[in-house]
C-alpha positions in Angstrom: 42.2 -22.1 47.5 39.3 -24.2 46.6 38.7 -25.5 43.1 34.9 -25.9 42.5 32.4 -26.3 39.8 28.7 -25.6 39.3 26.4 -26.9 36.6 24.4 -24.5 34.3 21.9 -26.2 31.9 24.1 -29.4 31.9 27.4 -27.5 31.5 29.9 -27.9 34.3 31.5 -24.5 35.0 34.9 -24.6 36.9 36.2 -21.8 39.1 38.7 -21.1 41.9 37.4 -19.4 44.9 39.8 -18.0 47.5 40.0 -15.6 50.4 37.3 -13.2 51.8 36.7 -9.5 52.0 35.0 -6.8 50.2 35.0 -5.8 47.4 35.0 -9.3 45.8 37.2 -9.6 42.7 36.1 -11.8 39.7 38.9 -12.5 37.3 37.9 -13.4 33.7 40.6 -14.9 31.3 41.2 -14.3 27.7 40.8 -16.3 24.5 42.1 -19.9 24.9 43.3 -19.3 28.4 42.1 -20.4 31.9 42.0 -19.2 35.5 45.7 -19.9 36.0 46.7 -17.0 33.8 45.7 -15.0 37.0 47.9 -16.9 39.3 50.0 -13.9 40.5 46.8 -11.8 41.1 45.0 -14.6 43.1 47.9 -15.0 45.5 48.3 -11.2 45.9 44.6 -10.3 46.5 43.1 -13.4 48.2 44.4 -12.3 51.7 42.2 -9.3 51.6 39.4 -10.0 49.2 37.2 -12.8 48.1 38.9 -13.7 44.8 37.1 -15.7 42.2 38.8 -16.8 38.8 36.6 -18.5 36.4 37.4 -21.2 33.5 34.9 -20.0 30.9 33.0 -22.9 29.2 35.3 -24.5 26.7 38.3 -23.5 28.5 40.4 -25.0 31.4 38.6 -27.6 33.5 35.1 -26.5 32.5 33.0 -28.5 30.0 33.3 -28.2 26.3 29.8 -28.6 24.8 29.6 -28.9 21.0 28.5 -25.4 20.2 29.6 -21.9 18.9 31.2 -19.9 21.6 30.1 -16.3 21.8 30.7 -13.2 23.9 27.0 -13.1 24.7 27.0 -16.6 26.0 30.1 -16.2 27.9 28.7 -12.9 29.5 25.4 -14.9 30.5 27.6 -17.6 32.3 29.6 -15.0 34.1 26.3 -13.1 35.2 24.8 -16.5 36.3 27.9 -17.4 38.1 28.0 -14.1 40.2 24.3 -14.9 41.4 25.0 -18.7 41.9 28.2 -18.0 44.1 26.6 -15.0 45.9 29.2 -12.6 44.6 27.8 -9.3 45.7 28.8 -6.4 43.1 32.4 -7.7 42.4 35.1 -5.8 40.6 35.4 -7.6 37.4 38.8 -7.9 35.9 38.9 -9.0 32.4 42.0 -9.8 30.2 41.9 -9.6 26.4 38.7 -11.5 25.5 37.7 -11.6 29.2 37.6 -7.8 28.9 35.2 -7.9 26.0 33.1 -10.2 28.1 33.1 -7.9 31.1 32.2 -4.9 28.8 29.1 -6.9 27.8 28.2 -7.9 31.3 28.2 -4.4 32.6 26.2 -3.2 29.5 23.6 -5.7 30.0 23.6 -5.9 33.8 24.8 -2.6 35.1 23.8 -3.4 38.6 25.8 -6.4 38.8 29.4 -5.1 39.2 31.0 -2.5 41.5 33.6 -1.7 38.9 35.3 -3.1 35.8 39.0 -3.3 34.9 40.1 -4.1 31.3 43.6 -5.6 31.2 44.8 -5.0 27.6 41.3 -5.9 26.1 40.3 -5.5 22.5 37.4 -3.2 23.2 38.1 -1.0 20.1 37.1 -2.3 16.8 40.0 -3.3 14.3 40.5 -0.8 11.5 38.9 -1.8 8.2 42.3 -2.5 6.5 43.0 -5.3 9.1 39.9 -7.1 8.2 41.1 -9.4 5.5 43.9 -10.7 7.7 41.6 -11.3 10.7 39.2 -13.1 8.4 41.9 -15.3 6.9 43.2 -16.2 10.3 39.7 -17.2 11.5 39.5 -19.4 8.4 42.9 -20.9 9.0 41.7 -21.8 12.5 39.1 -24.0 11.0 41.8 -26.2 9.1 43.6 -29.2 10.4 46.7 -27.0 11.0 44.7 -24.9 13.7 47.1 -25.6 16.4 50.2 -24.3 14.5 48.1 -21.3 13.3 47.2 -20.4 17.0 50.7 -20.9 18.4 52.3 -18.8 15.7 49.7 -16.0 16.2 50.4 -16.0 20.0 54.3 -15.9 19.6 54.1 -13.3 16.8 51.4 -10.9 17.9 51.0 -11.3 21.7 54.6 -11.1 22.7 57.6 -8.8 21.8 61.2 -9.4 21.7 61.8 -8.3 25.3 59.3 -10.8 26.6 60.7 -13.7 28.6 61.1 -16.6 25.9 60.0 -19.2 28.5 56.7 -17.4 29.1 56.0 -16.9 25.4 56.6 -20.6 24.7 54.4 -21.8 27.7 51.6 -19.5 26.8 51.6 -20.5 23.1 51.7 -24.2 23.8 48.9 -23.8 26.5 46.7 -21.7 24.2 47.2 -23.9 21.2 45.8 -26.9 23.2 42.3 -25.3 23.3 39.5 -27.0 21.3 39.3 -26.0 17.7 35.6 -24.9 17.7 36.3 -22.7 20.8 39.3 -21.0 18.9 37.5 -19.9 15.8 34.0 -19.2 17.0 35.1 -17.3 20.3 37.6 -15.2 18.2 35.2 -14.3 15.6 32.7 -13.1 18.3 35.4 -11.4 20.3 36.2 -9.2 17.2 32.5 -8.6 16.2 31.7 -4.9 16.4 28.2 -5.4 17.8 30.2 -6.6 21.1 32.1 -3.5 21.4 29.5 -0.9 22.2 31.1 2.5 22.9 30.0 5.2 25.2 30.3 6.0 29.0 30.2 2.8 31.2 27.6 2.5 34.0 30.3 1.7 36.6 33.9 3.0 37.5 36.2 1.6 34.9 40.0 1.4 34.3 41.9 0.2 31.2 45.4 -1.2 31.9 47.2 -0.9 28.4 50.1 -2.9 27.0 52.9 -0.9 25.2 52.0 -3.1 22.2 48.3 -2.2 22.1 47.3 -0.6 18.7 44.8 1.7 20.4 46.3 4.7 22.3 45.2 5.9 25.7 43.5 8.9 24.0 41.6 6.6 21.7 40.3 4.6 24.6 39.3 7.5 26.7 37.5 9.0 23.6 35.5 5.8 23.0 34.7 5.3 26.7 34.3 8.7 28.3 35.2 8.7 32.0 37.3 5.5 31.8 40.8 5.8 33.5 43.6 4.5 31.4 47.3 3.6 32.4 49.9 2.0 30.2 52.4 -0.7 31.3 55.7 -1.4 29.6 54.9 -4.9 28.7 53.2 -6.9 25.8 49.6 -8.3 25.9 50.0 -10.7 29.0 50.7 -7.9 31.4 49.5 -10.1 34.4 52.3 -12.6 33.7 55.0 -10.3 32.5 54.7 -7.5 35.1 52.6 -9.0 37.9 53.8 -6.7 40.6 53.1 -3.6 38.4 49.7 -4.7 37.5 48.9 -5.8 41.1 49.9 -2.2 42.4 47.7 -0.6 39.8 44.7 -2.8 40.7 45.1 -2.1 44.4 45.3 1.6 44.0 42.1 1.4 41.8 40.3 -0.9 44.3 41.3 1.2 47.3 39.9 4.4 45.5 36.5 2.7 45.4 35.9 2.2 49.0 
């Protein structure tokens, strides 16, 4: 598996490029994560597909320019990377914030992707009653205690009692090490309703829903008519908690495209 990087407007973007075969798969990680959160998918799919997993700017081994981090900016990087790497109509698989990025990529460049898969992505707006709590958390991420705020959020809301404790602790520690400006600006942009445009999608789509997700399968299908939806008995990090189950779901979806 080759670790590579390319430079866009002076910003180095790191990615992993493994395997060969069509359709190509492009994995986009979530908020404060990196390409390695897809480790169990890369190993499973690289033998039969070209498999690319990115480190978004500000994350992993990519550069961290002093700027606000937005869904629009991430989407432009992803679209540019597809062109730069010669990724011809990949299936884009996005987890969490990565799914919001994927949504915006296929809305803006509908010809770019063969299909899109959302892995427990927040592509439905938060109800109004949750807004004060969300706003207060974003403000807390601007304080010197931001790492503790992030770690506590991850442990409390992105896992459940049945989740493996070692996995919860590993993920919380790694996510809490992300740069502070990435944390609060990327989260604010991920939750902004203008980045969650509803309506039918221009490519085949699948939503893989964790049991802990607030939005139901019916709500998801109503907001995005034509989108398939399936639920997995896991918390937010389905790809790490139930990798074999997710891989089987992805494989069935990809094979049906051919």
